[in-house]
C-alpha positions in Angstrom: 0.1 0.0 -0.1 1.1 3.5 -0.9 0.8 5.7 2.0 4.1 7.2 2.1 3.5 9.8 -0.8 4.7 13.1 0.0 1.3 14.8 -0.1 2.6 18.5 1.3 4.6 18.8 -2.1 1.1 18.5 -4.0 -1.4 20.0 -1.5 -0.5 23.1 0.0 -3.8 24.6 0.9 -6.7 23.1 2.8 -8.8 23.4 -0.5 -6.7 21.3 -2.7 -6.3 18.6 0.2 -10.3 18.6 0.4 -10.4 18.5 -3.5 -8.0 15.6 -3.5 -9.9 13.7 -0.6 -13.2 14.2 -2.2 -12.0 12.7 -5.3 -10.7 9.4 -3.5 -14.1 9.1 -1.6 -15.7 9.0 -5.0 -13.3 6.2 -5.9 -14.0 4.5 -2.6 -17.7 4.5 -3.1 -17.8 3.8 -6.7 -18.8 0.1 -5.9 -21.5 1.3 -3.2 -19.2 -0.5 -0.6 -16.2 0.6 1.5 -14.4 -2.5 2.6 -11.8 -2.2 5.5 -8.6 -1.8 3.2 -10.5 0.9 1.5 -11.3 2.5 4.8 -7.8 2.2 6.2 -6.4 3.7 2.7 -8.8 6.8 3.1 -8.0 7.2 6.8 -4.3 6.9 6.4 -4.5 9.7 3.6 -6.7 11.8 5.6 -4.3 11.8 8.4 -1.3 12.5 6.0 -3.5 15.5 4.8 -4.3 16.6 8.2 -8.1 16.2 7.5 -10.3 15.9 10.4 -13.8 13.8 10.6 -15.4 17.3 10.8 -13.8 18.5 7.6 -15.1 15.8 5.7 -18.9 16.2 6.8 -19.5 18.4 3.7 -18.4 15.6 1.6 -20.0 12.7 3.4 -23.1 14.7 3.6 -23.2 15.1 -0.2 -22.2 11.7 -1.5 -24.9 11.4 -4.3 -24.1 15.0 -5.7 -20.3 14.9 -5.8 -18.3 15.3 -9.0 -14.4 15.1 -9.5 -12.5 18.2 -8.9 -9.9 18.4 -11.6 -6.1 19.4 -10.6 -4.5 22.0 -12.8 -0.8 20.8 -12.3 0.6 18.0 -14.6 2.5 16.3 -11.7 -0.6 16.6 -9.3 -2.9 15.2 -12.1 -0.6 12.1 -12.4 -0.2 11.7 -8.6 -4.0 11.7 -8.1 -4.5 9.2 -10.8 -2.1 6.9 -9.3 -3.7 7.3 -5.7 -7.3 6.7 -7.4 -5.9 3.4 -8.9 -4.4 2.6 -5.5 -7.9 2.9 -3.9 -9.3 1.0 -6.6 -7.0 -1.7 -6.1 -7.3 -1.8 -2.2 -9.9 -4.7 -2.1 -8.2 -6.9 -4.7 -11.3 -6.4 -7.2 -11.6 -4.2 -9.9 -15.3 -3.3 -10.1 -16.6 -2.0 -13.4 -18.0 0.8 -11.8 -14.6 1.7 -9.9 -12.9 1.3 -13.3 -15.3 3.6 -15.3 -15.1 6.3 -12.8 -11.2 6.2 -12.8 -11.4 6.2 -16.6 -13.8 9.2 -16.4 -11.0 11.2 -14.4 -8.2 10.0 -16.6 -10.1 11.4 -19.7 -10.9 14.9 -17.7 -7.0 15.3 -16.8 -6.1 14.7 -20.2 -4.9 11.1 -20.5 -6.0 8.1 -22.4 -7.2 4.9 -21.3 -4.0 3.1 -22.3 -2.2 5.2 -19.5 -4.9 4.2 -17.2 -4.6 0.4 -18.0 -0.7 0.6 -17.9 -1.1 2.2 -14.6 -3.5 -0.3 -13.3 -1.3 -3.1 -14.5 1.9 -1.5 -12.8 0.4 -0.8 -9.4 -1.2 -4.1 -9.4 1.9 -5.9 -9.8 3.7 -3.9 -7.1 0.9 -4.8 -4.6 1.1 -8.5 -5.4 
């Protein structure tokens, strides 16, 4: 599990941290179930970002109306995509809804499906 990423390098404001965390939550709930590994991953990332449970209330209270918040910086886009893929891989099963959500994010940040598929393959191999 990749929880040793240097998040402060990418997220220097509370707004950026919350946008990233919202994107992660969207990936976590894509299959309509958050298992223990996904929950642990979210908690770990939240702790690294310094996000409190209270900070997440606006997100959790509006789960049905969330949409991706697209980062502007190239390196941040790739780091967020990698983290979304890691979230998708946490339970060991890639559900179609999770994949399609990651594909939507991938396209919104200007990358191709091939990049997503390659990233999934590389990260899945690292976890096994």
